[in-house]
All heavy atoms as atom14 arrays in JSON, in Angstrom:
{
  "sequence": "MRPNSAAQLSAVENLAHDAKGTLIRPKLLGPYRRKAGHMADYAGREQEFRTT",
  "atom14_mask": [
    [1, 1, 1, 1, 1, 1, 1, 1, 0, 0, 0, 0, 0, 0],
    [1, 1, 1, 1, 1, 1, 1, 1, 1, 1, 1, 0, 0, 0],
    [1, 1, 1, 1, 1, 1, 1, 0, 0, 0, 0, 0, 0, 0],
    [1, 1, 1, 1, 1, 1, 1, 1, 0, 0, 0, 0, 0, 0],
    [1, 1, 1, 1, 1, 1, 0, 0, 0, 0, 0, 0, 0, 0],
    [1, 1, 1, 1, 1, 0, 0, 0, 0, 0, 0, 0, 0, 0],
    [1, 1, 1, 1, 1, 0, 0, 0, 0, 0, 0, 0, 0, 0],
    [1, 1, 1, 1, 1, 1, 1, 1, 1, 0, 0, 0, 0, 0],
    [1, 1, 1, 1, 1, 1, 1, 1, 0, 0, 0, 0, 0, 0],
    [1, 1, 1, 1, 1, 1, 0, 0, 0, 0, 0, 0, 0, 0],
    [1, 1, 1, 1, 1, 0, 0, 0, 0, 0, 0, 0, 0, 0],
    [1, 1, 1, 1, 1, 1, 1, 0, 0, 0, 0, 0, 0, 0],
    [1, 1, 1, 1, 1, 1, 1, 1, 1, 0, 0, 0, 0, 0],
    [1, 1, 1, 1, 1, 1, 1, 1, 0, 0, 0, 0, 0, 0],
    [1, 1, 1, 1, 1, 1, 1, 1, 0, 0, 0, 0, 0, 0],
    [1, 1, 1, 1, 1, 0, 0, 0, 0, 0, 0, 0, 0, 0],
    [1, 1, 1, 1, 1, 1, 1, 1, 1, 1, 0, 0, 0, 0],
    [1, 1, 1, 1, 1, 1, 1, 1, 0, 0, 0, 0, 0, 0],
    [1, 1, 1, 1, 1, 0, 0, 0, 0, 0, 0, 0, 0, 0],
    [1, 1, 1, 1, 1, 1, 1, 1, 1, 0, 0, 0, 0, 0],
    [1, 1, 1, 1, 0, 0, 0, 0, 0, 0, 0, 0, 0, 0],
    [1, 1, 1, 1, 1, 1, 1, 0, 0, 0, 0, 0, 0, 0],
    [1, 1, 1, 1, 1, 1, 1, 1, 0, 0, 0, 0, 0, 0],
    [1, 1, 1, 1, 1, 1, 1, 1, 0, 0, 0, 0, 0, 0],
    [1, 1, 1, 1, 1, 1, 1, 1, 1, 1, 1, 0, 0, 0],
    [1, 1, 1, 1, 1, 1, 1, 0, 0, 0, 0, 0, 0, 0],
    [1, 1, 1, 1, 1, 1, 1, 1, 1, 0, 0, 0, 0, 0],
    [1, 1, 1, 1, 1, 1, 1, 1, 0, 0, 0, 0, 0, 0],
    [1, 1, 1, 1, 1, 1, 1, 1, 0, 0, 0, 0, 0, 0],
    [1, 1, 1, 1, 0, 0, 0, 0, 0, 0, 0, 0, 0, 0],
    [1, 1, 1, 1, 1, 1, 1, 0, 0, 0, 0, 0, 0, 0],
    [1, 1, 1, 1, 1, 1, 1, 1, 1, 1, 1, 1, 0, 0],
    [1, 1, 1, 1, 1, 1, 1, 1, 1, 1, 1, 0, 0, 0],
    [1, 1, 1, 1, 1, 1, 1, 1, 1, 1, 1, 0, 0, 0],
    [1, 1, 1, 1, 1, 1, 1, 1, 1, 0, 0, 0, 0, 0],
    [1, 1, 1, 1, 1, 0, 0, 0, 0, 0, 0, 0, 0, 0],
    [1, 1, 1, 1, 0, 0, 0, 0, 0, 0, 0, 0, 0, 0],
    [1, 1, 1, 1, 1, 1, 1, 1, 1, 1, 0, 0, 0, 0],
    [1, 1, 1, 1, 1, 1, 1, 1, 0, 0, 0, 0, 0, 0],
    [1, 1, 1, 1, 1, 0, 0, 0, 0, 0, 0, 0, 0, 0],
    [1, 1, 1, 1, 1, 1, 1, 1, 0, 0, 0, 0, 0, 0],
    [1, 1, 1, 1, 1, 1, 1, 1, 1, 1, 1, 1, 0, 0],
    [1, 1, 1, 1, 1, 0, 0, 0, 0, 0, 0, 0, 0, 0],
    [1, 1, 1, 1, 0, 0, 0, 0, 0, 0, 0, 0, 0, 0],
    [1, 1, 1, 1, 1, 1, 1, 1, 1, 1, 1, 0, 0, 0],
    [1, 1, 1, 1, 1, 1, 1, 1, 1, 0, 0, 0, 0, 0],
    [1, 1, 1, 1, 1, 1, 1, 1, 1, 0, 0, 0, 0, 0],
    [1, 1, 1, 1, 1, 1, 1, 1, 1, 0, 0, 0, 0, 0],
    [1, 1, 1, 1, 1, 1, 1, 1, 1, 1, 1, 0, 0, 0],
    [1, 1, 1, 1, 1, 1, 1, 1, 1, 1, 1, 0, 0, 0],
    [1, 1, 1, 1, 1, 1, 1, 0, 0, 0, 0, 0, 0, 0],
    [1, 1, 1, 1, 1, 1, 1, 0, 0, 0, 0, 0, 0, 0]
  ],
  "atom14_positions": [
    [[92.31, 116.27, 108.43], [92.43, 115.32, 107.4], [93.33, 115.89, 106.29], [93.24, 117.04, 105.97], [91.02, 115.02, 106.83], [91.0, 113.99, 105.78], [89.37, 113.54, 105.11], [88.2, 114.05, 106.28], [0.0, 0.0, 0.0], [0.0, 0.0, 0.0], [0.0, 0.0, 0.0], [0.0, 0.0, 0.0], [0.0, 0.0, 0.0], [0.0, 0.0, 0.0]],
    [[94.16, 115.04, 105.74], [95.04, 115.5, 104.64], [94.21, 115.8, 103.41], [93.24, 115.13, 103.14], [96.06, 114.41, 104.33], [97.09, 114.23, 105.42], [98.06, 113.15, 105.09], [98.63, 113.31, 103.75], [99.4, 112.4, 103.2], [99.69, 111.3, 103.83], [99.88, 112.58, 101.98], [0.0, 0.0, 0.0], [0.0, 0.0, 0.0], [0.0, 0.0, 0.0]],
    [[94.59, 116.84, 102.68], [93.81, 117.2, 101.52], [93.65, 116.07, 100.52], [92.64, 115.92, 99.9], [94.62, 118.37, 100.91], [95.42, 118.89, 102.04], [95.68, 117.74, 102.97], [0.0, 0.0, 0.0], [0.0, 0.0, 0.0], [0.0, 0.0, 0.0], [0.0, 0.0, 0.0], [0.0, 0.0, 0.0], [0.0, 0.0, 0.0], [0.0, 0.0, 0.0]],
    [[94.68, 115.26, 100.33], [94.65, 114.2, 99.35], [93.57, 113.14, 99.72], [92.81, 112.74, 98.88], [96.01, 113.52, 99.25], [96.07, 112.55, 98.09], [95.46, 112.79, 97.04], [96.76, 111.47, 98.25], [0.0, 0.0, 0.0], [0.0, 0.0, 0.0], [0.0, 0.0, 0.0], [0.0, 0.0, 0.0], [0.0, 0.0, 0.0], [0.0, 0.0, 0.0]],
    [[93.48, 112.75, 100.98], [92.5, 111.74, 101.37], [91.08, 112.35, 101.31], [90.14, 111.65, 100.94], [92.78, 111.16, 102.74], [92.77, 112.17, 103.74], [0.0, 0.0, 0.0], [0.0, 0.0, 0.0], [0.0, 0.0, 0.0], [0.0, 0.0, 0.0], [0.0, 0.0, 0.0], [0.0, 0.0, 0.0], [0.0, 0.0, 0.0], [0.0, 0.0, 0.0]],
    [[90.96, 113.62, 101.58], [89.67, 114.28, 101.47], [89.22, 114.36, 100.0], [88.05, 114.12, 99.7], [89.71, 115.68, 102.07], [0.0, 0.0, 0.0], [0.0, 0.0, 0.0], [0.0, 0.0, 0.0], [0.0, 0.0, 0.0], [0.0, 0.0, 0.0], [0.0, 0.0, 0.0], [0.0, 0.0, 0.0], [0.0, 0.0, 0.0], [0.0, 0.0, 0.0]],
    [[90.16, 114.66, 99.12], [89.83, 114.73, 97.7], [89.46, 113.36, 97.17], [88.53, 113.22, 96.36], [91.0, 115.3, 96.94], [0.0, 0.0, 0.0], [0.0, 0.0, 0.0], [0.0, 0.0, 0.0], [0.0, 0.0, 0.0], [0.0, 0.0, 0.0], [0.0, 0.0, 0.0], [0.0, 0.0, 0.0], [0.0, 0.0, 0.0], [0.0, 0.0, 0.0]],
    [[90.2, 112.34, 97.58], [89.9, 110.99, 97.15], [88.52, 110.58, 97.62], [87.72, 110.0, 96.83], [90.91, 109.99, 97.7], [92.26, 110.07, 97.03], [93.26, 109.12, 97.65], [93.05, 108.57, 98.73], [94.4, 108.93, 97.01], [0.0, 0.0, 0.0], [0.0, 0.0, 0.0], [0.0, 0.0, 0.0], [0.0, 0.0, 0.0], [0.0, 0.0, 0.0]],
    [[88.2, 110.83, 98.86], [86.87, 110.46, 99.39], [85.79, 111.19, 98.65], [84.76, 110.57, 98.29], [86.81, 110.78, 100.89], [85.47, 110.48, 101.56], [85.08, 109.02, 101.41], [85.51, 110.88, 103.03], [0.0, 0.0, 0.0], [0.0, 0.0, 0.0], [0.0, 0.0, 0.0], [0.0, 0.0, 0.0], [0.0, 0.0, 0.0], [0.0, 0.0, 0.0]],
    [[85.98, 112.45, 98.34], [84.97, 113.22, 97.64], [84.73, 112.63, 96.25], [83.59, 112.47, 95.8], [85.41, 114.69, 97.52], [84.47, 115.41, 96.8], [0.0, 0.0, 0.0], [0.0, 0.0, 0.0], [0.0, 0.0, 0.0], [0.0, 0.0, 0.0], [0.0, 0.0, 0.0], [0.0, 0.0, 0.0], [0.0, 0.0, 0.0], [0.0, 0.0, 0.0]],
    [[85.8, 112.28, 95.55], [85.67, 111.74, 94.22], [84.96, 110.38, 94.26], [84.11, 110.09, 93.46], [87.05, 111.57, 93.57], [0.0, 0.0, 0.0], [0.0, 0.0, 0.0], [0.0, 0.0, 0.0], [0.0, 0.0, 0.0], [0.0, 0.0, 0.0], [0.0, 0.0, 0.0], [0.0, 0.0, 0.0], [0.0, 0.0, 0.0], [0.0, 0.0, 0.0]],
    [[85.34, 109.53, 95.22], [84.74, 108.19, 95.31], [83.27, 108.29, 95.76], [82.47, 107.51, 95.29], [85.57, 107.3, 96.24], [84.87, 105.99, 96.53], [86.92, 107.03, 95.62], [0.0, 0.0, 0.0], [0.0, 0.0, 0.0], [0.0, 0.0, 0.0], [0.0, 0.0, 0.0], [0.0, 0.0, 0.0], [0.0, 0.0, 0.0], [0.0, 0.0, 0.0]],
    [[82.95, 109.25, 96.61], [81.56, 109.41, 97.01], [80.68, 109.7, 95.82], [79.58, 109.2, 95.72], [81.41, 110.49, 98.08], [81.82, 110.02, 99.45], [81.63, 111.09, 100.51], [81.67, 112.27, 100.21], [81.47, 110.66, 101.69], [0.0, 0.0, 0.0], [0.0, 0.0, 0.0], [0.0, 0.0, 0.0], [0.0, 0.0, 0.0], [0.0, 0.0, 0.0]],
    [[81.2, 110.5, 94.88], [80.42, 110.8, 93.66], [80.22, 109.54, 92.83], [79.17, 109.37, 92.21], [81.11, 111.88, 92.85], [81.06, 113.21, 93.48], [80.14, 113.53, 94.24], [82.03, 114.06, 93.19], [0.0, 0.0, 0.0], [0.0, 0.0, 0.0], [0.0, 0.0, 0.0], [0.0, 0.0, 0.0], [0.0, 0.0, 0.0], [0.0, 0.0, 0.0]],
    [[81.22, 108.7, 92.76], [81.11, 107.43, 91.98], [80.25, 106.4, 92.66], [79.64, 105.56, 91.99], [82.5, 106.84, 91.76], [83.46, 107.67, 90.89], [84.85, 107.07, 90.92], [82.94, 107.8, 89.5], [0.0, 0.0, 0.0], [0.0, 0.0, 0.0], [0.0, 0.0, 0.0], [0.0, 0.0, 0.0], [0.0, 0.0, 0.0], [0.0, 0.0, 0.0]],
    [[80.18, 106.43, 93.98], [79.48, 105.39, 94.72], [77.99, 105.65, 94.85], [77.25, 104.8, 95.24], [80.09, 105.26, 96.13], [0.0, 0.0, 0.0], [0.0, 0.0, 0.0], [0.0, 0.0, 0.0], [0.0, 0.0, 0.0], [0.0, 0.0, 0.0], [0.0, 0.0, 0.0], [0.0, 0.0, 0.0], [0.0, 0.0, 0.0], [0.0, 0.0, 0.0]],
    [[77.53, 106.85, 94.45], [76.12, 107.21, 94.51], [75.59, 107.44, 93.09], [76.32, 107.91, 92.23], [75.91, 108.48, 95.35], [76.22, 108.28, 96.78], [77.48, 108.37, 97.28], [75.42, 108.01, 97.85], [77.46, 108.18, 98.6], [76.21, 107.93, 98.96], [0.0, 0.0, 0.0], [0.0, 0.0, 0.0], [0.0, 0.0, 0.0], [0.0, 0.0, 0.0]],
    [[74.31, 107.1, 92.91], [73.7, 107.36, 91.62], [73.21, 108.85, 91.57], [73.43, 109.6, 92.51], [72.57, 106.41, 91.3], [71.38, 106.51, 92.25], [71.29, 107.47, 93.02], [70.49, 105.62, 92.16], [0.0, 0.0, 0.0], [0.0, 0.0, 0.0], [0.0, 0.0, 0.0], [0.0, 0.0, 0.0], [0.0, 0.0, 0.0], [0.0, 0.0, 0.0]],
    [[72.57, 109.21, 90.47], [72.12, 110.61, 90.3], [71.12, 111.03, 91.35], [71.0, 112.22, 91.63], [71.56, 110.76, 88.89], [0.0, 0.0, 0.0], [0.0, 0.0, 0.0], [0.0, 0.0, 0.0], [0.0, 0.0, 0.0], [0.0, 0.0, 0.0], [0.0, 0.0, 0.0], [0.0, 0.0, 0.0], [0.0, 0.0, 0.0], [0.0, 0.0, 0.0]],
    [[70.37, 110.11, 91.9], [69.39, 110.42, 92.92], [69.97, 110.48, 94.34], [69.26, 110.77, 95.29], [68.23, 109.42, 92.87], [67.45, 109.46, 91.59], [66.34, 108.44, 91.62], [65.56, 108.46, 90.32], [64.51, 107.43, 90.31], [0.0, 0.0, 0.0], [0.0, 0.0, 0.0], [0.0, 0.0, 0.0], [0.0, 0.0, 0.0], [0.0, 0.0, 0.0]],
    [[71.26, 110.16, 94.46], [71.89, 110.15, 95.78], [71.83, 108.83, 96.51], [72.28, 108.76, 97.65], [0.0, 0.0, 0.0], [0.0, 0.0, 0.0], [0.0, 0.0, 0.0], [0.0, 0.0, 0.0], [0.0, 0.0, 0.0], [0.0, 0.0, 0.0], [0.0, 0.0, 0.0], [0.0, 0.0, 0.0], [0.0, 0.0, 0.0], [0.0, 0.0, 0.0]],
    [[71.36, 107.82, 95.86], [71.28, 106.48, 96.45], [72.66, 105.8, 96.41], [73.3, 105.81, 95.37], [70.26, 105.6, 95.71], [69.0, 106.28, 95.71], [70.1, 104.26, 96.36], [0.0, 0.0, 0.0], [0.0, 0.0, 0.0], [0.0, 0.0, 0.0], [0.0, 0.0, 0.0], [0.0, 0.0, 0.0], [0.0, 0.0, 0.0], [0.0, 0.0, 0.0]],
    [[73.06, 105.25, 97.52], [74.34, 104.54, 97.56], [74.21, 103.24, 96.77], [73.4, 102.39, 97.09], [74.75, 104.24, 99.02], [76.04, 103.52, 99.23], [77.22, 104.34, 98.72], [76.23, 103.22, 100.73], [0.0, 0.0, 0.0], [0.0, 0.0, 0.0], [0.0, 0.0, 0.0], [0.0, 0.0, 0.0], [0.0, 0.0, 0.0], [0.0, 0.0, 0.0]],
    [[75.03, 103.12, 95.75], [74.95, 101.93, 94.9], [76.21, 101.06, 94.96], [76.2, 99.93, 94.53], [74.66, 102.32, 93.43], [75.73, 103.27, 92.89], [73.26, 102.87, 93.26], [75.63, 103.56, 91.4], [0.0, 0.0, 0.0], [0.0, 0.0, 0.0], [0.0, 0.0, 0.0], [0.0, 0.0, 0.0], [0.0, 0.0, 0.0], [0.0, 0.0, 0.0]],
    [[77.29, 101.6, 95.54], [78.52, 100.86, 95.63], [79.18, 101.02, 97.01], [80.19, 101.66, 97.18], [79.5, 101.33, 94.55], [78.91, 101.12, 93.17], [79.9, 100.99, 92.14], [79.22, 100.55, 90.94], [79.63, 100.83, 89.75], [80.72, 101.5, 89.56], [78.96, 100.42, 88.7], [0.0, 0.0, 0.0], [0.0, 0.0, 0.0], [0.0, 0.0, 0.0]],
    [[78.58, 100.41, 98.01], [79.11, 100.56, 99.37], [80.52, 99.98, 99.55], [81.31, 100.48, 100.32], [78.09, 99.88, 100.25], [77.38, 98.95, 99.35], [77.38, 99.58, 98.02], [0.0, 0.0, 0.0], [0.0, 0.0, 0.0], [0.0, 0.0, 0.0], [0.0, 0.0, 0.0], [0.0, 0.0, 0.0], [0.0, 0.0, 0.0], [0.0, 0.0, 0.0]],
    [[80.82, 98.91, 98.82], [82.15, 98.28, 98.96], [83.22, 99.17, 98.39], [84.38, 99.12, 98.81], [82.17, 96.91, 98.28], [81.41, 95.88, 99.05], [81.55, 94.53, 98.43], [80.79, 93.49, 99.25], [80.97, 92.14, 98.69], [0.0, 0.0, 0.0], [0.0, 0.0, 0.0], [0.0, 0.0, 0.0], [0.0, 0.0, 0.0], [0.0, 0.0, 0.0]],
    [[82.91, 99.97, 97.4], [83.85, 100.96, 96.86], [84.1, 102.07, 97.85], [85.24, 102.5, 98.06], [83.33, 101.53, 95.54], [84.13, 102.64, 94.91], [85.47, 102.12, 94.43], [83.36, 103.25, 93.74], [0.0, 0.0, 0.0], [0.0, 0.0, 0.0], [0.0, 0.0, 0.0], [0.0, 0.0, 0.0], [0.0, 0.0, 0.0], [0.0, 0.0, 0.0]],
    [[83.06, 102.51, 98.51], [83.16, 103.66, 99.4], [83.82, 103.35, 100.75], [84.54, 104.17, 101.3], [81.76, 104.24, 99.61], [81.62, 105.56, 100.34], [82.44, 106.63, 99.66], [80.16, 105.97, 100.39], [0.0, 0.0, 0.0], [0.0, 0.0, 0.0], [0.0, 0.0, 0.0], [0.0, 0.0, 0.0], [0.0, 0.0, 0.0], [0.0, 0.0, 0.0]],
    [[83.59, 102.17, 101.26], [84.06, 101.79, 102.59], [85.52, 102.06, 102.87], [85.9, 102.72, 103.86], [0.0, 0.0, 0.0], [0.0, 0.0, 0.0], [0.0, 0.0, 0.0], [0.0, 0.0, 0.0], [0.0, 0.0, 0.0], [0.0, 0.0, 0.0], [0.0, 0.0, 0.0], [0.0, 0.0, 0.0], [0.0, 0.0, 0.0], [0.0, 0.0, 0.0]],
    [[86.43, 101.53, 102.05], [87.86, 101.75, 102.32], [88.3, 103.18, 102.32], [89.12, 103.6, 103.12], [88.56, 100.98, 101.21], [87.55, 99.98, 100.72], [86.23, 100.6, 100.93], [0.0, 0.0, 0.0], [0.0, 0.0, 0.0], [0.0, 0.0, 0.0], [0.0, 0.0, 0.0], [0.0, 0.0, 0.0], [0.0, 0.0, 0.0], [0.0, 0.0, 0.0]],
    [[87.68, 104.01, 101.47], [88.05, 105.41, 101.42], [87.52, 106.17, 102.65], [88.2, 107.09, 103.15], [87.51, 106.05, 100.13], [88.3, 105.6, 98.93], [87.88, 104.5, 98.19], [89.47, 106.22, 98.53], [88.6, 104.05, 97.11], [90.18, 105.82, 97.43], [89.75, 104.73, 96.74], [90.47, 104.28, 95.64], [0.0, 0.0, 0.0], [0.0, 0.0, 0.0]],
    [[86.37, 105.79, 103.13], [85.85, 106.38, 104.39], [86.77, 106.03, 105.57], [87.07, 106.85, 106.41], [84.42, 105.93, 104.67], [83.42, 106.67, 103.83], [82.01, 106.33, 104.24], [81.05, 107.19, 103.55], [79.78, 106.9, 103.46], [79.29, 105.84, 104.05], [78.96, 107.72, 102.84], [0.0, 0.0, 0.0], [0.0, 0.0, 0.0], [0.0, 0.0, 0.0]],
    [[87.17, 104.76, 105.61], [88.07, 104.33, 106.68], [89.39, 105.07, 106.63], [89.91, 105.54, 107.65], [88.27, 102.82, 106.65], [87.13, 102.03, 107.19], [87.47, 100.57, 107.39], [87.77, 99.9, 106.14], [86.87, 99.43, 105.3], [85.6, 99.53, 105.57], [87.23, 98.8, 104.17], [0.0, 0.0, 0.0], [0.0, 0.0, 0.0], [0.0, 0.0, 0.0]],
    [[89.98, 105.18, 105.41], [91.24, 105.88, 105.26], [91.13, 107.32, 105.7], [91.99, 107.84, 106.43], [91.69, 105.82, 103.81], [92.99, 106.53, 103.54], [93.39, 106.47, 102.09], [94.63, 107.28, 101.83], [94.97, 107.29, 100.4], [0.0, 0.0, 0.0], [0.0, 0.0, 0.0], [0.0, 0.0, 0.0], [0.0, 0.0, 0.0], [0.0, 0.0, 0.0]],
    [[90.05, 108.0, 105.27], [89.88, 109.39, 105.65], [89.71, 109.52, 107.16], [90.21, 110.47, 107.77], [88.66, 110.0, 104.94], [0.0, 0.0, 0.0], [0.0, 0.0, 0.0], [0.0, 0.0, 0.0], [0.0, 0.0, 0.0], [0.0, 0.0, 0.0], [0.0, 0.0, 0.0], [0.0, 0.0, 0.0], [0.0, 0.0, 0.0], [0.0, 0.0, 0.0]],
    [[89.0, 108.6, 107.78], [88.84, 108.59, 109.24], [90.15, 108.4, 109.95], [90.41, 109.08, 110.93], [0.0, 0.0, 0.0], [0.0, 0.0, 0.0], [0.0, 0.0, 0.0], [0.0, 0.0, 0.0], [0.0, 0.0, 0.0], [0.0, 0.0, 0.0], [0.0, 0.0, 0.0], [0.0, 0.0, 0.0], [0.0, 0.0, 0.0], [0.0, 0.0, 0.0]],
    [[90.97, 107.48, 109.46], [92.27, 107.23, 110.09], [93.17, 108.46, 109.95], [93.85, 108.83, 110.87], [92.96, 106.03, 109.45], [92.31, 104.73, 109.75], [91.96, 104.32, 111.01], [91.93, 103.72, 108.92], [91.39, 103.12, 110.95], [91.36, 102.75, 109.66], [0.0, 0.0, 0.0], [0.0, 0.0, 0.0], [0.0, 0.0, 0.0], [0.0, 0.0, 0.0]],
    [[93.15, 109.08, 108.76], [93.97, 110.27, 108.57], [93.52, 111.42, 109.46], [94.34, 112.12, 110.01], [93.94, 110.7, 107.1], [94.55, 109.68, 106.13], [96.25, 109.27, 106.49], [97.05, 110.78, 106.03], [0.0, 0.0, 0.0], [0.0, 0.0, 0.0], [0.0, 0.0, 0.0], [0.0, 0.0, 0.0], [0.0, 0.0, 0.0], [0.0, 0.0, 0.0]],
    [[92.21, 111.58, 109.62], [91.71, 112.64, 110.48], [92.08, 112.36, 111.95], [92.43, 113.3, 112.7], [90.19, 112.75, 110.37], [0.0, 0.0, 0.0], [0.0, 0.0, 0.0], [0.0, 0.0, 0.0], [0.0, 0.0, 0.0], [0.0, 0.0, 0.0], [0.0, 0.0, 0.0], [0.0, 0.0, 0.0], [0.0, 0.0, 0.0], [0.0, 0.0, 0.0]],
    [[92.09, 111.11, 112.36], [92.43, 110.74, 113.7], [93.93, 110.96, 113.96], [94.35, 111.39, 115.03], [92.05, 109.29, 113.98], [92.32, 108.87, 115.43], [91.9, 109.6, 116.34], [93.0, 107.82, 115.62], [0.0, 0.0, 0.0], [0.0, 0.0, 0.0], [0.0, 0.0, 0.0], [0.0, 0.0, 0.0], [0.0, 0.0, 0.0], [0.0, 0.0, 0.0]],
    [[94.73, 110.65, 112.98], [96.17, 110.76, 113.09], [96.66, 112.23, 113.05], [97.64, 112.58, 113.73], [96.83, 109.98, 111.95], [98.32, 110.0, 111.95], [99.08, 109.23, 112.84], [99.04, 110.77, 111.02], [100.45, 109.23, 112.83], [100.41, 110.8, 111.02], [101.12, 110.02, 111.92], [102.5, 110.01, 111.9], [0.0, 0.0, 0.0], [0.0, 0.0, 0.0]],
    [[95.98, 113.06, 112.27], [96.42, 114.46, 112.09], [96.58, 115.18, 113.42], [95.66, 115.2, 114.23], [95.43, 115.19, 111.19], [0.0, 0.0, 0.0], [0.0, 0.0, 0.0], [0.0, 0.0, 0.0], [0.0, 0.0, 0.0], [0.0, 0.0, 0.0], [0.0, 0.0, 0.0], [0.0, 0.0, 0.0], [0.0, 0.0, 0.0], [0.0, 0.0, 0.0]],
    [[97.72, 115.76, 113.64], [97.98, 116.5, 114.85], [98.46, 115.67, 116.02], [98.76, 116.21, 117.07], [0.0, 0.0, 0.0], [0.0, 0.0, 0.0], [0.0, 0.0, 0.0], [0.0, 0.0, 0.0], [0.0, 0.0, 0.0], [0.0, 0.0, 0.0], [0.0, 0.0, 0.0], [0.0, 0.0, 0.0], [0.0, 0.0, 0.0], [0.0, 0.0, 0.0]],
    [[98.46, 114.35, 115.85], [98.87, 113.46, 116.95], [100.06, 112.59, 116.53], [100.27, 111.52, 117.07], [97.7, 112.55, 117.31], [96.49, 113.28, 117.82], [95.31, 112.38, 118.13], [95.73, 111.2, 118.84], [95.05, 110.05, 118.82], [93.97, 109.94, 118.1], [95.46, 108.99, 119.52], [0.0, 0.0, 0.0], [0.0, 0.0, 0.0], [0.0, 0.0, 0.0]],
    [[100.83, 113.07, 115.61], [101.95, 112.27, 115.07], [102.93, 111.82, 116.14], [103.41, 110.7, 116.13], [102.69, 113.05, 113.99], [101.9, 113.3, 112.74], [101.03, 114.55, 112.8], [101.01, 115.23, 113.87], [100.4, 114.89, 111.8], [0.0, 0.0, 0.0], [0.0, 0.0, 0.0], [0.0, 0.0, 0.0], [0.0, 0.0, 0.0], [0.0, 0.0, 0.0]],
    [[103.19, 112.71, 117.11], [104.1, 112.38, 118.19], [103.7, 111.17, 119.01], [104.53, 110.43, 119.47], [104.33, 113.6, 119.11], [105.13, 114.71, 118.46], [106.52, 114.32, 118.12], [106.82, 113.97, 116.98], [107.4, 114.37, 119.1], [0.0, 0.0, 0.0], [0.0, 0.0, 0.0], [0.0, 0.0, 0.0], [0.0, 0.0, 0.0], [0.0, 0.0, 0.0]],
    [[102.42, 110.99, 119.18], [101.92, 109.84, 119.96], [102.26, 108.52, 119.3], [102.4, 107.51, 119.98], [100.4, 109.92, 120.1], [99.89, 111.01, 120.98], [98.39, 110.99, 121.08], [97.81, 109.88, 121.18], [97.79, 112.09, 121.03], [0.0, 0.0, 0.0], [0.0, 0.0, 0.0], [0.0, 0.0, 0.0], [0.0, 0.0, 0.0], [0.0, 0.0, 0.0]],
    [[102.43, 108.51, 118.0], [102.65, 107.3, 117.24], [104.09, 107.04, 116.87], [104.4, 105.98, 116.3], [101.78, 107.3, 115.99], [100.29, 107.38, 116.3], [99.59, 108.57, 116.19], [99.61, 106.26, 116.69], [98.26, 108.63, 116.49], [98.26, 106.28, 116.99], [97.58, 107.5, 116.88], [0.0, 0.0, 0.0], [0.0, 0.0, 0.0], [0.0, 0.0, 0.0]],
    [[104.94, 107.95, 117.2], [106.38, 107.76, 116.88], [106.97, 106.73, 117.79], [106.72, 106.68, 118.98], [107.14, 109.08, 117.04], [106.66, 110.12, 116.08], [107.78, 110.74, 115.34], [107.18, 111.5, 114.25], [107.61, 112.67, 113.88], [108.58, 113.24, 114.51], [107.06, 113.28, 112.87], [0.0, 0.0, 0.0], [0.0, 0.0, 0.0], [0.0, 0.0, 0.0]],
    [[107.84, 105.87, 117.23], [108.47, 104.82, 117.99], [109.89, 105.16, 118.37], [110.49, 104.46, 119.18], [108.45, 103.49, 117.22], [109.12, 103.67, 115.98], [107.03, 103.05, 117.0], [0.0, 0.0, 0.0], [0.0, 0.0, 0.0], [0.0, 0.0, 0.0], [0.0, 0.0, 0.0], [0.0, 0.0, 0.0], [0.0, 0.0, 0.0], [0.0, 0.0, 0.0]],
    [[110.49, 106.2, 117.76], [111.86, 106.51, 118.07], [111.97, 107.84, 118.77], [111.1, 108.63, 118.82], [112.72, 106.56, 116.8], [112.2, 107.52, 115.9], [112.81, 105.19, 116.18], [0.0, 0.0, 0.0], [0.0, 0.0, 0.0], [0.0, 0.0, 0.0], [0.0, 0.0, 0.0], [0.0, 0.0, 0.0], [0.0, 0.0, 0.0], [0.0, 0.0, 0.0]]
  ]
}
């Protein structure tokens, strides 16, 4: 995973949970989790996705 997407996910996870650790903003967290997952899947496989 790229450091930037990991840092973004970490920051948003803190905002999406309350002080007790309860998820209070799932719609905020969802896109960042998907992005981090896509970046982790893509990392190291760039050649598979090249079109030229």
